[in-house]
C-alpha positions as CSV (number, residue, x, y, z in Angstrom):
1,M,1.1,-13.9,-17.1
2,V,0.0,-12.8,-13.6
3,Y,1.2,-9.3,-12.5
4,D,1.9,-9.1,-8.8
5,N,0.7,-5.6,-7.7
6,V,2.1,-5.8,-4.1
7,P,4.1,-2.7,-3.3
8,A,7.5,-3.1,-1.6
9,Q,7.3,-3.0,2.2
10,P,9.5,-0.3,3.7
11,K,12.3,-1.3,6.0
12,N,11.4,-1.3,9.8
13,S,7.7,-1.3,9.1
14,F,4.6,-3.4,10.0
15,R,2.3,-4.2,7.1
16,V,-1.5,-4.5,7.5
17,V,-3.4,-6.0,4.6
18,L,-6.9,-4.7,4.5
19,E,-9.4,-6.9,2.5
20,L,-12.6,-4.9,2.1
21,N,-15.9,-6.0,0.6
22,R,-16.9,-2.4,0.2
23,A,-15.3,1.0,0.1
24,E,-14.8,2.8,3.4
25,K,-14.9,6.5,3.9
26,R,-12.2,6.6,6.6
27,L,-9.0,4.7,6.9
28,D,-8.5,5.3,10.7
29,N,-11.6,3.2,11.7
30,V,-10.8,0.3,9.5
31,L,-7.1,0.3,10.3
32,L,-7.6,0.5,14.1
33,A,-10.0,-2.5,13.9
34,A,-7.5,-4.5,11.9
35,L,-4.7,-3.7,14.4
36,R,-6.9,-4.8,17.3
37,E,-7.7,-8.1,15.4
38,Q,-4.1,-9.0,14.5
39,S,-1.7,-10.8,16.9
40,E,1.7,-10.3,15.2
41,N,2.6,-7.0,16.9
42,I,1.3,-6.7,20.4
43,D,2.3,-3.0,20.8
44,L,0.1,-2.1,17.8
45,K,-2.7,-4.4,18.9
46,N,-2.9,-2.6,22.2
47,I,-2.2,0.9,20.9
48,S,-4.2,3.8,22.5
49,R,-6.3,6.1,20.4
50,T,-3.9,9.0,21.1
51,E,-0.8,7.0,20.0
52,F,-2.8,5.8,17.0
53,K,-3.6,9.4,15.9
54,D,0.1,10.3,16.5
55,L,1.1,7.7,14.0
56,F,-0.8,9.6,11.3
57,K,0.3,13.0,12.6
58,N,3.9,12.0,12.4
59,G,3.7,10.5,8.9
60,K,4.2,6.9,10.1
61,V,1.3,5.5,8.2
62,S,1.6,5.0,4.4
63,I,-0.2,3.5,1.5
64,K,1.9,2.8,-1.6
65,G,4.7,4.9,-0.1
66,H,2.5,8.0,0.4
67,N,1.6,9.4,3.8
68,A,-2.0,8.4,4.7
69,K,-4.5,10.6,6.5
70,T,-7.0,9.5,9.1
71,S,-9.8,10.7,6.7
72,S,-8.3,8.9,3.7
73,A,-11.0,6.8,1.8
74,V,-10.2,3.1,1.3
75,A,-11.3,1.4,-1.9
76,K,-13.0,-2.0,-2.0
77,G,-10.5,-4.8,-2.4
78,T,-7.0,-5.2,-1.1
79,T,-5.1,-2.3,0.4
80,Y,-1.6,-2.5,1.8
81,V,-0.9,-0.2,4.8
82,D,2.6,0.1,6.2
83,I,3.2,1.5,9.7
84,L,6.8,2.7,10.3
85,L,8.1,1.4,13.5
86,K,10.6,3.2,15.8
């Protein structure tokens, strides 16, 4: 039996799936790079650094339903990051 460990995606959010080969010390750098690479949400793809920081400051970025910090460490493997949209 395979257990699916994917957390539920919050309503009105954009999900970023981070696939990391090694642990990272800061979420903000990895997440911003992932947003720049994706093409599903143009607003997030072209987000300014100030707007990006405001997402964290306003509690709009979460991992497993918990508010994430810019300095949050990210483990090796798959991490689901949800960004609450307006």
